[in-house]
KETI-758480 format. One line per field, with one value per atom (N, C-alpha, C): residue number from 1; residue in one letter; y, x, z. Coordinates in nm, 2 decimals. Layout:
<fidrens>
seq	(NUM:...)
type	(A:...)
v	(Y:...)
u	(X:...)
w	(Z:...)
</fidrens>
This chain:
<fidrens>
seq	(1:1:1:2:2:2:3:3:3:4:4:4:5:5:5:6:6:6:7:7:7:8:8:8:9:9:9:10:10:10:11:11:11:12:12:12:13:13:13:14:14:14:15:15:15:16:16:16:17:17:17:18:18:18:19:19:19:20:20:20:21:21:21:22:22:22:23:23:23:24:24:24:25:25:25:26:26:26:27:27:27:28:28:28:29:29:29:30:30:30:31:31:31:32:32:32:33:33:33:34:34:34:35:35:35:36:36:36:37:37:37:38:38:38:39:39:39:40:40:40:41:41:41:42:42:42:43:43:43:44:44:44:45:45:45:46:46:46:47:47:47:48:48:48:49:49:49:50:50:50:51:51:51:52:52:52:53:53:53:54:54:54:55:55:55:56:56:56:57:57:57:58:58:58:59:59:59:60:60:60:61:61:61:62:62:62:63:63:63:64:64:64:65:65:65:66:66:66:67:67:67:68:68:68:69:69:69:70:70:70:71:71:71:72:72:72:73:73:73:74:74:74:75:75:75:76:76:76)
type	(M:M:M:R:R:R:L:L:L:V:V:V:A:A:A:S:S:S:E:E:E:Q:Q:Q:F:F:F:H:H:H:E:E:E:S:S:S:L:L:L:I:I:I:G:G:G:Q:Q:Q:Y:Y:Y:R:R:R:D:D:D:L:L:L:I:I:I:H:H:H:E:E:E:A:A:A:V:V:V:L:L:L:E:E:E:S:S:S:E:E:E:S:S:S:D:D:D:H:H:H:K:K:K:T:T:T:R:R:R:V:V:V:N:N:N:I:I:I:G:G:G:K:K:K:L:L:L:N:N:N:A:A:A:K:K:K:L:L:L:Q:Q:Q:V:V:V:I:I:I:L:L:L:K:K:K:A:A:A:A:A:A:A:A:A:Y:Y:Y:D:D:D:G:G:G:L:L:L:P:P:P:E:E:E:N:N:N:V:V:V:V:V:V:N:N:N:E:E:E:L:L:L:I:I:I:D:D:D:N:N:N:A:A:A:I:I:I:P:P:P:A:A:A:T:T:T:K:K:K:A:A:A:A:A:A)
v	(-5.68:-5.68:-5.52:-5.47:-5.33:-5.24:-5.27:-5.18:-5.21:-5.31:-5.34:-5.27:-5.27:-5.21:-5.06:-4.99:-4.88:-4.80:-4.88:-4.87:-4.86:-4.95:-4.95:-4.86:-4.80:-4.68:-4.56:-4.53:-4.44:-4.43:-4.55:-4.55:-4.51:-4.57:-4.53:-4.39:-4.32:-4.19:-4.10:-4.16:-4.07:-4.09:-4.20:-4.22:-4.14:-4.11:-4.04:-3.89:-3.85:-3.71:-3.71:-3.79:-3.77:-3.75:-3.84:-3.83:-3.68:-3.63:-3.49:-3.37:-3.42:-3.31:-3.31:-3.43:-3.44:-3.38:-3.41:-3.35:-3.19:-3.13:-2.99:-2.94:-2.99:-2.93:-2.95:-3.08:-3.07:-2.98:-2.94:-2.85:-2.70:-2.69:-2.54:-2.52:-2.63:-2.60:-2.52:-2.47:-2.41:-2.52:-2.44:-2.57:-2.64:-2.56:-2.63:-2.68:-2.68:-2.75:-2.70:-2.56:-2.51:-2.42:-2.38:-2.29:-2.35:-2.30:-2.34:-2.20:-2.19:-2.09:-2.09:-2.01:-2.05:-2.00:-1.90:-1.86:-1.96:-2.04:-2.14:-2.23:-2.29:-2.41:-2.37:-2.26:-2.24:-2.27:-2.20:-2.21:-2.33:-2.43:-2.57:-2.64:-2.62:-2.68:-2.64:-2.51:-2.48:-2.55:-2.58:-2.67:-2.79:-2.86:-3.00:-2.99:-2.89:-2.89:-2.88:-2.82:-2.80:-2.95:-3.00:-3.12:-3.24:-3.26:-3.35:-3.33:-3.20:-3.19:-3.24:-3.20:-3.27:-3.42:-3.47:-3.60:-3.67:-3.59:-3.63:-3.67:-3.62:-3.64:-3.52:-3.55:-3.46:-3.36:-3.25:-3.14:-3.16:-3.23:-3.26:-3.36:-3.45:-3.58:-3.51:-3.40:-3.33:-3.25:-3.19:-3.10:-3.19:-3.30:-3.39:-3.44:-3.44:-3.51:-3.39:-3.25:-3.16:-3.12:-3.15:-3.12:-3.22:-3.33:-3.44:-3.43:-3.38:-3.37:-3.24:-3.14:-3.00:-3.01:-3.00:-2.97:-2.89:-2.93:-2.85:-2.74:-2.63:-2.55:-2.53:-2.49:-2.48:-2.33:-2.30:-2.16:-2.14:-1.99:-1.97:-1.92)
u	(-1.44:-1.36:-1.31:-1.27:-1.23:-1.36:-1.45:-1.58:-1.62:-1.59:-1.63:-1.53:-1.39:-1.30:-1.33:-1.36:-1.39:-1.51:-1.61:-1.74:-1.68:-1.61:-1.55:-1.51:-1.41:-1.32:-1.42:-1.50:-1.60:-1.68:-1.71:-1.81:-1.72:-1.60:-1.50:-1.48:-1.46:-1.43:-1.55:-1.66:-1.79:-1.79:-1.74:-1.76:-1.65:-1.55:-1.45:-1.48:-1.55:-1.61:-1.72:-1.79:-1.91:-1.85:-1.73:-1.68:-1.62:-1.54:-1.48:-1.60:-1.71:-1.81:-1.89:-1.90:-1.94:-1.84:-1.73:-1.62:-1.63:-1.64:-1.64:-1.77:-1.88:-2.00:-1.96:-1.92:-1.88:-1.80:-1.70:-1.58:-1.64:-1.75:-1.80:-1.91:-1.94:-2.07:-1.99:-2.10:-2.06:-2.04:-1.99:-1.96:-2.07:-2.20:-2.32:-2.40:-2.33:-2.40:-2.54:-2.57:-2.70:-2.68:-2.54:-2.53:-2.41:-2.42:-2.31:-2.25:-2.12:-2.05:-2.06:-2.14:-2.15:-2.05:-1.96:-1.85:-1.73:-1.70:-1.63:-1.66:-1.78:-1.85:-1.83:-1.85:-1.86:-1.69:-1.62:-1.46:-1.41:-1.46:-1.41:-1.48:-1.61:-1.68:-1.61:-1.57:-1.51:-1.37:-1.30:-1.18:-1.24:-1.33:-1.37:-1.42:-1.49:-1.54:-1.42:-1.31:-1.20:-1.11:-1.11:-1.03:-1.12:-1.23:-1.34:-1.33:-1.31:-1.28:-1.18:-1.06:-0.93:-0.94:-1.01:-1.01:-1.11:-1.19:-1.26:-1.42:-1.44:-1.59:-1.67:-1.79:-1.85:-1.93:-1.95:-1.98:-2.13:-2.20:-2.34:-2.34:-2.25:-2.27:-2.19:-2.13:-2.05:-2.17:-2.26:-2.35:-2.46:-2.49:-2.58:-2.55:-2.41:-2.36:-2.37:-2.34:-2.33:-2.47:-2.58:-2.72:-2.77:-2.72:-2.76:-2.69:-2.58:-2.49:-2.55:-2.58:-2.62:-2.76:-2.74:-2.89:-3.00:-3.09:-3.21:-3.25:-3.28:-3.32:-3.48:-3.55:-3.69:-3.72:-3.80:-3.83:-3.95:-3.92:-4.03:-4.16)
w	(-2.89:-2.78:-2.74:-2.85:-2.86:-2.80:-2.86:-2.82:-2.67:-2.63:-2.49:-2.40:-2.42:-2.36:-2.35:-2.48:-2.50:-2.41:-2.40:-2.33:-2.19:-2.13:-2.00:-1.96:-2.06:-2.03:-2.02:-2.09:-2.12:-1.97:-1.94:-1.81:-1.68:-1.70:-1.59:-1.56:-1.70:-1.70:-1.64:-1.69:-1.61:-1.48:-1.42:-1.28:-1.20:-1.26:-1.22:-1.21:-1.31:-1.31:-1.24:-1.22:-1.13:-0.97:-0.95:-0.82:-0.80:-0.90:-0.89:-0.87:-0.94:-0.92:-0.79:-0.75:-0.61:-0.51:-0.51:-0.43:-0.42:-0.56:-0.59:-0.50:-0.51:-0.44:-0.29:-0.24:-0.09:-0.05:-0.15:-0.09:-0.10:-0.16:-0.18:-0.09:0.00:0.09:0.23:0.30:0.43:0.55:0.63:0.73:0.79:0.79:0.83:0.72:0.60:0.47:0.46:0.49:0.46:0.35:0.28:0.20:0.09:-0.03:-0.12:-0.18:-0.17:-0.23:-0.36:-0.44:-0.59:-0.66:-0.60:-0.68:-0.68:-0.56:-0.56:-0.63:-0.62:-0.70:-0.87:-0.90:-1.04:-1.08:-1.01:-1.04:-1.06:-0.97:-0.96:-1.07:-1.10:-1.22:-1.35:-1.38:-1.49:-1.52:-1.40:-1.42:-1.47:-1.41:-1.44:-1.58:-1.63:-1.75:-1.88:-1.85:-1.90:-1.93:-1.81:-1.78:-1.88:-1.85:-1.92:-2.07:-2.13:-2.28:-2.32:-2.24:-2.29:-2.27:-2.19:-2.18:-2.30:-2.36:-2.48:-2.43:-2.30:-2.23:-2.30:-2.35:-2.40:-2.32:-2.34:-2.24:-2.21:-2.29:-2.23:-2.12:-2.13:-2.05:-1.91:-1.90:-1.78:-1.73:-1.83:-1.77:-1.71:-1.77:-1.70:-1.55:-1.54:-1.41:-1.32:-1.34:-1.27:-1.24:-1.31:-1.29:-1.19:-1.18:-1.11:-0.97:-0.95:-0.83:-0.74:-0.83:-0.76:-0.69:-0.54:-0.46:-0.53:-0.53:-0.60:-0.50:-0.50:-0.41:-0.44:-0.32:-0.35:-0.35:-0.44:-0.48:-0.37:-0.33:-0.23:-0.30)
</fidrens>
């Protein structure tokens, strides 16, 4: 029973950080959503990484969430 509750808490925590990262990306986009202010996004992600570490969420999990949330750019 305790393991199930722990897994549910972990999944809930991941969901919360997924939402925070998505919000950070949206807040860092330009008005026309054609560009991302990398400095602003980086600052927000650093805060999120520190909070996740405090909450006990492994850095590799947060990095995967970030990789999934950041729009890919096309190389010319």
